[in-house]
C-alpha positions as CSV (number, residue, x, y, z in Angstrom):
1,M,0.0,0.0,0.0
2,F,1.3,3.4,-1.1
3,G,4.4,1.9,-2.6
4,L,5.7,3.1,-6.0
5,S,3.4,0.8,-8.1
6,H,0.4,1.8,-6.0
7,L,1.1,5.5,-6.4
8,V,1.6,5.1,-10.1
9,A,-1.8,3.4,-10.4
10,L,-3.4,6.2,-8.5
11,A,-1.8,8.9,-10.6
12,V,-2.8,7.1,-13.9
13,T,-6.3,6.8,-12.6
14,A,-6.5,10.5,-11.8
15,G,-5.0,11.5,-15.1
16,A,-7.4,9.2,-17.1
17,A,-10.4,10.7,-15.3
18,V,-9.4,14.3,-16.2
19,W,-8.8,13.2,-19.8
20,L,-12.2,11.5,-20.2
21,I,-14.1,14.5,-18.7
22,R,-12.3,16.8,-21.1
23,L,-12.9,14.5,-24.0
24,Y,-16.7,14.7,-23.3
25,R,-16.6,18.5,-22.9
26,R,-14.3,19.3,-25.8
27,P,-16.3,20.6,-28.8
28,G,-15.6,19.2,-32.2
29,V,-14.5,15.7,-31.0
30,D,-15.1,13.0,-33.6
31,P,-18.1,11.0,-32.3
32,G,-16.6,7.9,-33.8
33,F,-13.4,8.4,-31.8
34,R,-15.4,9.0,-28.6
35,R,-17.5,5.9,-29.2
36,R,-14.3,3.9,-29.6
37,V,-13.0,5.2,-26.3
38,E,-16.3,4.3,-24.6
39,T,-16.2,0.8,-26.1
40,V,-12.6,0.2,-25.0
41,A,-13.4,1.5,-21.5
42,A,-16.4,-0.8,-21.2
43,G,-14.4,-3.8,-22.6
44,I,-11.6,-3.2,-20.1
45,M,-13.9,-3.2,-17.1
46,I,-15.9,-6.3,-18.3
47,L,-12.6,-8.2,-19.0
48,T,-11.0,-7.3,-15.7
49,V,-14.1,-8.5,-13.7
50,F,-13.7,-11.9,-15.2
51,M,-9.9,-12.0,-15.1
52,D,-9.9,-12.7,-11.4
53,P,-11.6,-16.1,-11.6
54,L,-9.6,-16.9,-14.7
55,L,-6.2,-16.1,-13.2
56,N,-7.1,-18.1,-10.0
57,W,-8.1,-21.0,-12.2
58,L,-4.8,-20.9,-14.1
59,R,-2.6,-20.5,-10.9
60,W,-4.0,-23.5,-9.1
61,S,-3.7,-27.1,-10.2
62,E,-6.6,-28.9,-8.6
63,S,-8.9,-31.1,-10.8
64,G,-11.9,-29.6,-12.5
65,A,-14.5,-30.1,-9.8
66,E,-12.0,-29.1,-7.1
67,R,-11.0,-26.0,-9.1
68,A,-14.7,-25.0,-9.5
69,W,-15.3,-25.2,-5.8
70,F,-12.0,-23.4,-5.1
71,E,-13.2,-20.5,-7.3
72,I,-16.3,-20.2,-5.1
73,K,-14.5,-20.6,-1.7
74,K,-11.7,-18.2,-2.8
75,D,-14.3,-15.5,-3.3
76,S,-13.0,-14.9,-6.8
77,L,-16.3,-15.1,-8.7
78,P,-17.7,-11.7,-9.9
79,M,-20.0,-11.1,-7.0
80,H,-18.1,-8.5,-5.0
81,F,-19.5,-5.0,-4.8
82,C,-16.7,-3.6,-7.0
83,D,-17.4,-6.3,-9.7
84,L,-21.1,-5.2,-9.8
85,V,-20.2,-1.5,-10.1
86,A,-17.7,-2.2,-12.9
87,L,-20.3,-4.1,-14.9
88,L,-22.9,-1.4,-14.1
89,L,-20.7,1.4,-15.4
90,A,-19.7,-0.6,-18.5
91,G,-23.4,-0.7,-19.4
92,A,-23.8,3.0,-18.5
93,I,-21.0,4.2,-20.8
94,L,-22.3,2.1,-23.7
95,T,-26.0,2.9,-23.3
96,K,-25.8,6.4,-21.7
97,R,-28.7,5.5,-19.3
98,Q,-28.9,8.1,-16.6
99,R,-30.0,5.7,-13.9
100,L,-27.0,3.4,-14.4
101,A,-24.6,6.3,-14.5
102,E,-26.2,7.8,-11.3
103,L,-25.9,4.5,-9.4
104,G,-22.4,3.9,-10.7
105,Y,-21.3,7.4,-9.7
106,L,-22.5,7.0,-6.1
107,W,-21.5,3.4,-5.7
108,G,-18.2,3.8,-7.5
109,L,-16.9,6.9,-5.7
110,S,-18.1,5.8,-2.2
111,G,-17.1,2.1,-2.5
112,T,-14.7,1.1,-5.2
113,V,-12.5,4.1,-4.5
114,Q,-11.9,2.6,-1.0
115,G,-10.5,-0.5,-2.7
116,L,-8.4,1.6,-4.9
117,I,-6.9,3.5,-1.9
118,T,-6.5,0.4,0.3
119,P,-6.0,-2.5,-2.2
120,G,-6.2,-6.1,-1.0
121,L,-3.7,-7.3,-3.5
122,K,-1.1,-10.0,-3.1
123,Y,0.6,-9.6,-6.4
124,E,3.0,-6.8,-7.4
125,C,3.6,-5.3,-10.8
126,P,4.1,-6.8,-13.5
127,A,1.8,-9.7,-12.4
128,P,-1.4,-9.8,-14.5
129,E,-3.4,-9.6,-11.2
130,Y,-1.9,-6.1,-10.6
131,F,-3.1,-4.8,-13.9
132,A,-6.5,-6.5,-13.6
133,F,-7.1,-5.0,-10.1
134,F,-6.1,-1.5,-10.9
135,L,-7.7,-1.4,-14.4
136,Q,-11.0,-2.4,-12.8
137,H,-10.8,-0.3,-9.6
138,G,-9.4,2.6,-11.5
139,G,-11.7,2.3,-14.4
140,V,-14.8,2.6,-12.2
141,P,-14.0,6.2,-10.9
142,V,-12.7,7.2,-14.4
143,V,-16.0,6.2,-16.1
144,A,-18.2,7.4,-13.2
145,L,-16.6,10.9,-13.2
146,G,-16.5,11.1,-17.0
147,L,-20.2,10.3,-17.4
148,T,-21.3,12.5,-14.5
149,F,-19.1,15.6,-15.1
150,G,-18.3,15.2,-18.8
151,A,-21.3,13.6,-20.5
152,G,-23.8,15.3,-18.2
153,L,-25.4,12.2,-16.8
154,Q,-25.9,13.7,-13.4
155,P,-27.9,12.4,-10.5
156,Q,-31.6,13.3,-10.5
157,P,-34.1,13.9,-7.7
158,G,-34.6,10.7,-5.6
159,A,-31.0,9.6,-6.2
160,L,-30.2,9.1,-2.5
161,K,-33.3,7.0,-1.9
162,R,-32.8,4.9,-5.0
163,T,-29.1,4.2,-4.2
164,M,-29.8,3.3,-0.6
165,L,-32.5,0.9,-1.8
166,W,-30.3,-0.9,-4.3
167,S,-27.5,-1.0,-1.8
168,N,-29.7,-2.9,0.6
169,V,-30.9,-5.2,-2.1
170,Y,-27.3,-6.1,-2.8
171,L,-26.6,-6.5,0.9
172,V,-29.5,-8.9,1.5
173,A,-28.9,-10.9,-1.6
174,V,-25.1,-11.4,-1.2
175,F,-25.3,-11.8,2.6
176,S,-27.8,-14.7,2.1
177,L,-25.6,-16.2,-0.6
178,N,-22.5,-16.0,1.6
179,A,-24.4,-17.7,4.5
180,L,-25.6,-20.5,2.2
181,L,-22.2,-21.2,0.6
182,G,-19.9,-20.3,3.5
183,V,-18.2,-17.6,1.5
184,N,-17.6,-13.9,2.1
185,Y,-18.4,-11.9,-1.1
186,G,-18.6,-8.2,-0.4
187,Y,-17.0,-8.8,3.0
188,L,-20.5,-8.8,4.4
189,N,-20.0,-11.9,6.5
190,G,-16.6,-11.0,7.9
191,K,-14.0,-8.2,7.5
192,P,-11.3,-8.3,4.8
193,P,-8.0,-9.9,5.8
194,H,-6.1,-6.8,4.8
195,E,-6.3,-3.3,6.2
196,S,-9.5,-1.4,5.2
197,L,-12.0,1.2,6.4
198,M,-14.0,-1.6,8.0
199,D,-11.4,-1.9,10.7
200,F,-12.7,1.4,12.2
201,L,-16.4,0.4,12.0
202,G,-16.7,-2.1,14.8
203,D,-17.0,-5.9,14.9
204,W,-19.2,-8.1,12.8
205,P,-22.2,-7.9,12.5
206,W,-22.3,-4.4,13.9
207,Y,-20.1,-2.9,11.2
208,L,-22.9,-3.6,8.7
209,L,-25.0,-1.0,10.6
210,S,-22.0,1.3,10.5
211,L,-21.7,0.8,6.8
212,E,-25.4,1.8,6.4
213,G,-24.7,5.1,8.1
214,L,-21.4,5.6,6.3
215,A,-23.1,5.0,3.0
216,L,-25.8,7.5,3.7
217,I,-23.1,10.1,4.6
218,L,-20.9,9.4,1.6
219,F,-23.9,9.4,-0.9
220,S,-25.1,12.7,0.5
221,L,-21.6,14.3,0.2
222,L,-21.3,13.0,-3.4
223,L,-24.6,14.6,-4.2
224,L,-23.6,18.1,-2.8
225,P,-22.3,19.3,-6.2
226,F,-25.8,18.8,-7.6
227,R,-27.9,20.1,-4.7
228,K,-29.2,23.1,-6.6
229,Q,-30.6,21.1,-9.5
230,L,-31.9,18.4,-7.2
231,R,-33.9,21.0,-5.2
232,T,-35.1,22.5,-8.5
233,G,-36.2,19.1,-9.8
234,V,-38.1,18.3,-6.5
235,A,-39.8,21.7,-6.6
236,A,-40.8,21.2,-10.3
237,A,-42.2,17.7,-9.5
238,A,-44.2,19.0,-6.6
239,A,-45.6,21.9,-8.7
240,A,-46.6,19.4,-11.4
């Protein structure tokens, strides 16, 4: 954490986010070029989500059935929160659907960025796991910021309620799956083995309640840049 390779990944992520925002805002950009950039960004995030189980599969030598169960027990299947956000934003940048971009912005900058800052990564550059991790966890804020502040797909009235609702749908679904299979996707049934923000939120299961409060605070802070238009939208809806 915060070694040279980590700092380089953070710097590249920040630079890519600025570049994508400016690409969307710059007049006269060839729409075909912009579309190719969007397609590449979506492809990278989809590919890196599925690289984790693939790389685990290749690194271990158990038989087929043992490998399949190992993938599940190793928590390498694409059911972590960051995997969902990456797939969500891949769809958002391809379809330009506001609701996907809105959810990706709030989830990505409140959740995935935590993984970017405190990576639970055992492999150093130039291992493929290093690139898969930072392309996914860096790609999420890049696309989220690009769509929100560049392409204009900003949160709309009701964003906070919608995001809290979907957050709890994820929590209940994955918590139940973890309990059924004896796994820990999303770190909902136990803290990560590496240092993380959860270390300051209490013991299990109480840190799940702390996460609810923290999510509410972070979502609210992320919506502050749009408070004027959100109030205007609410007022217009009430008047209608």
